[in-house]
N, C-alpha and C positions, 0 to 999 in steps of 0.2 A: 018774700022768697028771693034769694039772689040768683040772678040769671048768670050762668057760667059761660059767658061769652066775652070776647074781646072786640071792641069797636076801634077800627083804625081810622085814619084821616078821611078816607073815602066813605066812611059810614058803613062799611061791610062788616058783617059779623065774622069773627074768628073764634072757633070753638076751643074748648079745653084750656081756658085761662088758668084755672087752679093748678093744673099740671105744669103749665109753662112757668108759673110763679115758683112752684116747688122745684122745678128744674134749675132755676137760678140758684136757689139755696143748695141744692145737691151738688152742683158744679162748683160751688164756693162754700164748702162746709164749715170753714173757719171764720167766715165774714158775717157781719151784721148789716142788715138793710132795713130802711124805713119804707113807707109806701111810695114816697117821692122817688127814691133811688130805684125801686122795682119798676115803677111806671116809666122812668127814664130809660131803663134797659129794654123795656118792651115797646118803646116809642109811643106811649100813651100820653097825650097832652091835655085832652079835654077834662074839665073838672068832674063831670059825672062819672066818667070811666075811672078816674083816680080814686074816687070814693069807693067804687066797686072793688078796686084793688085792695083798699084798706079793709073792706068787709071780708074779702077772701082771706086776707092775712089772719084776721081774728078767727075765721072759720077753721083755718089750718092749725091755729093755736089750740082751739077746742078739740080738734081731732088728734092732738099731740104729735103732729108732724113738725111743728115749730115750737120754739120757746121764746118768750119775751125777755130779752136781756135787761132792758129798762123801757120805760114808757115809749111806745111807738117804734122800738128797735127790735127786730126779730132775727133769729138765728135757727139753723137746722137743729132739730132735737136729736140728740144721740141716744142710742139705746142704753148707753151706760155699761154695756157688757164688753168684756175683753176676751179675745181668743189668741191662741198661739199657733202659728202655722209657718209654712215654708213658702218663700217667694218664687213664683214662676213668672219671670219677666218676659214681656212680649217685645216683638221687634219695633213696636210703635212707642215704647217707652213707658206704657202703663204696665200693670201687673195683676196677677191673680194670686190669692193666698190659698194654699192647699192646707186644709185642716182635716185631720183624720176623722174627727167626730162629726163633721158636717158633710152632707151629701152634695152641697153646691159650693163651689169656690167663691171667695170674696173678691170683688173687683176693687182695685186701688188705682185711682187716677194718678197720672205722673206727678202732679203737684203734691200728692199726699204720700209719696214714697219714703220720705225721711232718709234719703240717700241709701236705701236698701238695694242690694244687688241680687242677682239670680242665685237661688239656693240658700239665701240667708234665713235663719230662723228669727221670726219677729213677733212682737206683740201688737195686736191690731184692735183699735177701738171701732166698734160697729156703729153704723148710722141706721136711722130708721129707713126701712125699705121704701124705695121710690117706685110707684106703680108703673110709670111709663117705661122704665128700664127693665122691670121685672127681674131685678138682680139685687143681691145683697152687696152693699158698698161699705167702705170704711177707710180709715187712715192708719198708717203705721205710726206708733207712738214710741216704740223702742226696738232697737236691734239687739236681740239676745245673743245671737251667735253668727259671726261672719262665716260664710261657707268657704271663703278664701281671702287671702290678702295679697297674693302674688298673681301676676297676669303676664301673659306672653303677648308681645306686640312689636310693631315697627317704631323705632324712635325717629321723630321728626324734629330736628334741631333748628331753631330760629334765634340766632344771636346768642344771648346769655341764658336762654331757657329752652325747654323742649317739651314735647308731648309724646307719650307712648300710646300708639293707636292700636287697639286690639282688633283682630280680624273676626272676632266672634260677635254675632248679632246680640247675644245675651250680655254683652258688656258695652252698653251704649255710650259710656263716658270715656273720654281721653284722660290719661293720667298726666297731670302737670309735674314736670321735673325741673326744679330750680337749678341755677348754676351751682356747680360743685357736687352735684348728685348724678352726673352722667356716667361715672365709673368707666371713663375712657371710651364710651360708645361713640361710634361714628354715625353720621346721618344716614338713615336708610337701613341700618342693621337691625336684626331681630334680637330682642333682649327680654330678660325677665325683670319686671318691675314690681315693687311693693308699695302698697298704699300705706302711708304713715299717718295721715291726718285728712279730715274732711270737714271743715267748719260748716256750720248749718247754713250760712248765707253765701256759700261759695259753690258754684256750679260743678267744677271739676275737682276730683280728689287730688291731694298732693302726695308725691311719692319720690322714690329714688330707684335707680337702676341697680339691681343686685348682681346680675350676671349678663355678660355679653355673649350671645350664642354664635353670632357671625352673620354672614350675608345670606339673605333669603334664597331658597331654592337649592342650596347645597345639601347633600345627603345627610351628613352628620348633624348639620344645623337643624334640619327639619325633624329628624328623629328625636334629637334632644328637645326640640321645641314641643313635640307631641307629648313627651314624658312630662315636661314642665307644665304644659297646658292642663294636664290631668293631675298635676302635683304628685307625680310619681318620681322617685329617685332613680338616678342612673349610675350611681357609684356608692360604694361603702366607705364610711369614714375610716381613717387610720386606726381609730380606737376599736372599731368593730373587727377589722381585719386582724388586729393584734389579738383580740379575744378569741377569734377562731383558730389562730395559730397556736394558742396556748392549750388547745384541747388535744389530748393524747390519742393517737390512733392504735395504741396497744390494747389488746383485750386481756384483762386479768382474770384470775380465778374468781375474784369478787364479782366481776361483771357477769360471770356465768352462773352465779347462784340463782336457783329457781327457774332456770331456762331449760327447755327441751332441746336436745341435740338433733338437728336435722342434717348434719354435714354429710352423712352417708346416703341420704335420699336424693335421687336424681332431681336436680333443680336447674331451672333456666329462666332467663329474662327475654322478653320480646319487646322491642322498642323501635322508634324511628331510626333511620340511618345516622342522623346527626345528634342523637340523644347522648347525654353524658350523665344526667341525674337519673339513675335507675331506682325509682321508688319501690317497684314491686317485682317479685319473682314468683314463679309457680313451681311447686314440687309435685311429683307423681310417683306412685308405686302401687303395684298390684298386690292385694292382700291374699292370704291363704284361703279365705272363704270365697274368693272370686270377685269380691268388690274391689273398687279402686279408691285410693286415698289421694285427695288433692289438697295441697297446702297453698294458701295465699299468704305470702310472706312480705311484710311491709317494713321498710327501713325504720329502725327504732330511733327516730330523731330525738325524742324527748329524753332518751338516756343521756344524750350529750348536751341538749339545750334545756337547762333547768329553769323552773319558774322564777321570774323576777330578775334573771341575769340580763346583761347587756344584749346578748344575742337573742334572748327571748323577747325583749322589748322591741328590738329592731324587727324581728319577724312579725310581731303583732302589728306594729305600725305599718309595715308593708302589706301584710294580710295575704299576699299571694305573689307568685312569680308572674312576670308580665312577658307575654310571648308576642314580640313585634315581628314585622315582616322579615327582618334580617338578623335578629338577635333575641336572646333571652335575658331579661333583667331578673336575676334570681332573688328569691325571698331570703335565702341564706347564703353566706359567702362561699366561694368555690371550694374551699378546703372541706367544708361540710357537705355541700350539695353534690359536688362532683367526685369527692374522694372518700372521706370517712364514712358518710351515710349511704353513698351510692353502692348498690348491690352489684359490684363489678365481679366478673368471673374469676374463679380460682383465688378468691380472697374471703376469709372468714368474716361474716358480718352479723351484727346484732339486729334482731327483727322483732316485730310484734306480729303474731300470726293468727290466722283463722284456718282451721284444718277440718276437712269434711271427708267422712267415709260415705261413698255413694255407690248405689247399685247400678245395673246396666240401664235402668230407666231414668237415671239422673236424680233419683230420690235420695235424700240425705238420711243415712242410717244413724250416724253418730257425728258429733261435732265437738271441737275443742278450741279454746281461745286462750292465748297467753304469749309470754315472751320466749324467744327461741334464739338459736344460733344456726346459721346456714352457711353453705359453701356452694355458690353457683357454679355449675359445671360448664355452662355455655351461654354466651350472649348471642341471641338471634336478632337480626333485623326483621321487620315485618315481611319484607320480600323473601328473605331466606326461609322463614317459617311457612310462608305461602307456597313456596316451591315444594317443600316437604309435604304439605297438605295435598297439593295437586299431583305429585309424582309418587308419593308413598316412600320416598327414599331420602336418606340423609341422616345426620346425627340425631339420635334419640327419636327416630321416626315413630316407633311404637307409642312412646309417651305423647308426642305432639299429636298424633292421629287420634289417640284415645281422648286427650283433652279437647280436641276439636269436636269429636263425636258428642261428648257430654255438653259442650258449649252450645252445639246446635239444638240439642234437646231442651236445654235451659231457655234458649232463645224462643223456641217454638212455644213452650209453655208460657213464657212471659207475654207473648203477643196474644195467646189464647185468653189470658186473663185481663187483657185490656191495655197493655203497654203500647205507647205510640212508637211508630217505626220511622224516626227521623234519621235520614242518612244524607245529609247535605253534602254537596260537592265542595271541597275546599279549593280556593284559588291560591296557587303558589307561584312564586317568581324565581326564575333563574337569575341570580344576581352576581355581578363580577366583584372583584376585590374593592372597587371604589363605591360599590352600592348601586351601580347602574343596573336597572332591570333589562335583561337581554331577551327574555321571553316569558310566556305564561304557560303553566301546565295545571292540570286538575288532578287532585288527589282524591281517590275514591276508597271507601272502606271495603276491605276484602275479608275473607274468612279468618285470616291471621289476626286482623284488627278485632274482629268480632269475638274470637276466642278469648283474647285478653279482656275485652269489655265485659263479657258474660261472667267471668270469674271475679272481676272487680265488683260488678253489681251484686253478685252473690255474697261476697264478703261484706260489703257495705250494708246490705239488707239484713244479713244474719247478725251482725254486730249491733245494729239498731234494735232488732227483735230481742236480743240478749238482755238489753236494758229495758226496753219499752213494754214488752209483753208481760201479762200478769203471771204471777208465780205458778199458778196451777197448770199453765201450758207446758207440755212436756219439753224438756230440754232447756228451758229458760232458767237462768240462775237468779235473776233479779226481779223486782216488782216494778210496776209502772209509776211508783211515787218517786223514783230516782230522777234527778235532774240530768239532762243530757243535751247534746247538740244534734238536732235533727236537720236533715236537708228536706225541706218541705216544698210542695208545689200545689198551689190552689187550683180549683176548677176554673176553666176559662170563662171569660165574660161572654154572655149569650149574644150581645150585640156584635162583638168582634167575630164570633163564630158565624153569625148570619152574614156579616160583611165578607168573610173569607169564602163562604159558600157561594155568594153571588159572583165573586171574582173567579172562583174555580169554574163556575157555570159558564162564564164568558169564554173559557178555554175548552168547553165541552165536557167538563168533569162534574157530574151531578153529585150533590152531597146533601144529606138530610141533617140539618144542624139543630133540629128542634128537640131531640132527645139526648140529654147529656150522657146517659148510660151507654149509648151506642156510638158516641162521638169518636172514640179511639178506632173503632172498626171502620167507620165512615172515612175518617181522616187517613187511615192506613191504606184504604182502597184507593183514594185519590193520589196519595204519595206513590203508590205502586204504579198507578196508571201513567204518571208523568215521567217515569224513568226513561231517560234517553231522548225525551222530546225537548223541543226548543224552549218550552216554558218551564222546564224542570226547576231551574234555579229560582225563578220568580215565585212559583207556587210553594216551593220548600221554604223560601224566605218568609213569605206571607203566612204560611202555616205556623212557623215559629213565633211570629209577631202576634198571632191570634191567641196564643197561649199566655197564661200568667207566667210571671218570672219566678224561678226557683230561688229560694233564699235559705239562710240558716236561722234556726229558731229553737229555743228550748221548749216551745209549745208544739207538740206534734199534731199535724192534721193529715199526715200521709203525703205521698208523692203521686199526684194525679197522673202525670205524664208517664210514669213507669208502672203505674197500677199497683204500687206497694203501700201497705198500711204503715210500714216502718222503714225508714231509710236514713242513712247518714253518709258522711264522707270520712272514710277510715284509711283509704289506700294511697294517699299522696301527701304525706307530711313534709316531704322535702320542699314542696311547692305551694302548699295550702295550710294556713294557720289553723283553720277549723279542724283539720285532721289531727293536728298536734293536741288540740283541746280534747278531742275524742279519745286519743290514746291515753291521756292523763286520767280522764274519767273512768275509762274501762279498767285501767291499772288499779285505781283506788277501789272500785267496786269489787273487782276480783280478789282484792286483799281484805275485803270486808270493811273498808273505811266508808265514811259519809262525806258528801260534798255539801258545803254550807254557803258558798258564795254565789247564790242564784242570780242576784242582781248583776254581779260582775260578768257572769256567763251570758246573760241577756245582752249586755252592752257589747261583749265580744262578738256575739252572733251578728248584731246589727252592723258593727264596724267591718266585720269580714264580708258581709253582703255588699256593703257600700264599696269596699276596695275591689271586690270581684267585678262589680259593674264598671268601676273606673278603669280597671285593667282591660276589660273587654272593649270599652269605648276607645281606649288608646290603641288596641290592636286593630280595630276597624279603621281608625284614622291613619295608621301606618300603611295598611293595605290600600286605602284610598289614595294616599300620597304616591305609592308605587304605580298604581293604575294610571294616575294622571301623568307621572313622569314617563311611563311607558308610551303614552300617546303623544307626548310633547313634540316628537320629531315626525309625527304623522299627519300634520295639518294638511288638509286638502285630500287626504286619502278617503276612499269610500268603503263602507262596511254595511253589512246587513244587521239590523237590530230589531228588538222587540220592545214595545212600550211597556216599561216596568212600573211606571208611576205617573199619575196625572194630578196636577195641582193648578191652583189659580194663576201661577206664574209660568207654567210651561209643562213640557213633557219630558219625563226621564226615560231614556232609552238605554237598554242593556245591549251591548254589542255581542253577537252570538259567539264569535270565534275566541274571544278573550274574556268575556264576562265583565269588561269594564263598562262603567255607566257614565253617561253625560246628559246634559240638559239641552233641550230645544226650547229656548226662551219664547214665551208667547208673543213677544214683540217681533220675533222673526218669522212668525207664521203669516205669510203674505196673502193678500187678496180678500181679506175679510176681517171682521172683528170677532174674536173667539171668546165665548163665555164658558165658565167652568160649571159642569153638571156634576156636583159632588156625589150624588146618590148613584149615578151610573158610571162614574169614573171615566169621564170623557170631556173633551173640549168640543164645542159646537159652534160653527160659523153662524153669526146672526143672520146674514143675508143668504149665503149659499146652503146653509144647513149641513155643510160638510162636517164630519166628525172624526176626531182622533180618540180612540178609546184603548183602555188597558188591554194588552195582548196583541194589538195590531203590529204587523210586520212592516218595517220601513227600511229604505235605503238612506243612509245618512253619511255625511262627511264631517271630519273634524274641522271645526271652524276656528275655535280659539281655545288656548290652554293657558291657565293661570296657575303655575306651579305653587307659589307661596300660599295661595288661597285654596289649593286643591280642587280647582274647578275646571270642567271641560264643557265647552259649548259645542253643540252639534247643529248641523244644518240639514234639513230634509232635502234630498235630491230626487226621491221617487215616493 
């Protein structure tokens, strides 16, 4: 019987020799070793122990951990199976491969990355599992799809060559730029570079500078860099602009064929002060039977943007309008988004509408869906509509007040049935003409916002039910075999909910996360409790993170967050491509046609979900940039903050008065060595046992600001 021990020079026994031998093969999966090479790596020199190594090698061969390449030469046995997944690159240079069909991610050592980058879709060869690591490992053998080829970074020129250095941790390689490929960039400027080649035996990718953005830290440079970082366009091509200019703004008799005329019905829009793309309008009229009719009228974008056209392809590629801190990057050119399709007052506009007859309890008595023509009587800002709600006086006061009354009933019923009540405070900046942030203010949702929200939710829900519900249900035109674009939201992960409950508990807000059926009521109670308290922004942010992400899909599972069995996006086709897809589908089904391109629709849903996430990430990055810029001239100033995050590298602190966030690096915590207690969200001093935990209030001062990297370092002063 083989004794599984290793004997070193001193004659002391070292346990687990088979796993140590297997570890050498696992860490070098492409190499062959004989017993002498293995012994050399383990420092084993005596003859008897080397024989033991050889016996263990053949034992591992019998167990199918190794394969014998040729007599006496061994190599790690591969499972022989291949999987396809997405690369999640770590800051250390290794990666994990995320495979939908596997419960555990596959670990890839840096040496086996095959030049794959974060987000790439790759083919992976699986290795035999290694017991000591307790993880599945493999090597990338083929890059199937690059997630991106362009990168934003700082160009560092040295003589006749340069490197573009990305500021993102998930791009650990500098791009080599040969002479002649600088594109007139100057040393230290921010640029967009493209990877052109990456030979297998070369460490750095080879590329060229596509565009020079300018000097780091400047407003326009950084905003354009954010868009480029997320591969979002910030201008339309001349070809697209020309295509939009060729669209007529005249409404002909042919355009009116099959449309209901709502021009004589009181109609208005309610939007933010600076809005120009009015997607939606609401019409109201009292009926002779005492009920009220409410029409939700949505710009008929698909009347002008036809499938397969240049404008349609551009809208599809963009997927969504992007709302940055200082601008909107529209999905459609201005002639369409702000003029022809925008439901501006006193202009006849073509719409796709959902019309509801409702009684005084906000129950729907009758409904109708189809194409219309409207004439908006008035454009309200949210503040103007709010003033009418509060005073009862103003233009169309009766209509506004009745719409608000119905909206309140709809809202109450929605929460009663389990809808979540997320009302996050939006951080906004007063910005001058140069883009410099002059101050911070907070935007809260008021009754006028909620009025519009409830009617849009109602239209989205009822349009989805129109297609999704079975034919026997009263009022439904279609059956559930029809292909459609749903907005779906899965149930939250139980571990994330438990984690949120523990965090909320640290702030004194108890929550039972064990019963998913009652989660919405528990969560709503916590969110109501935090209103106006210093921890409100943190709790609301963490609550959103605890939830699953809503996406577009042709496979309906309902919308958990809203508590709806059927839900879609129908109300914003000027700024969201999925809404255009929905309009086209509804039009086809109402006309008795069939939709046959199911695979294409599924691809469109995934693309739209991806672009939505990309746009949201860009928006957050632009806000972060303005927050950092706002604090740049406040170095040394003291603020009261609350610990909003605890990590192994420091404390994130949210400043109460402006909601800006900075990091207290762990290296700057004096007087002790602090260790990260992940389970309890705190840093604990090894000697003093002093702790910093989530929710603690601190006095901090601005220590350092790095505008290009969007980083703020804080220093604790109390």
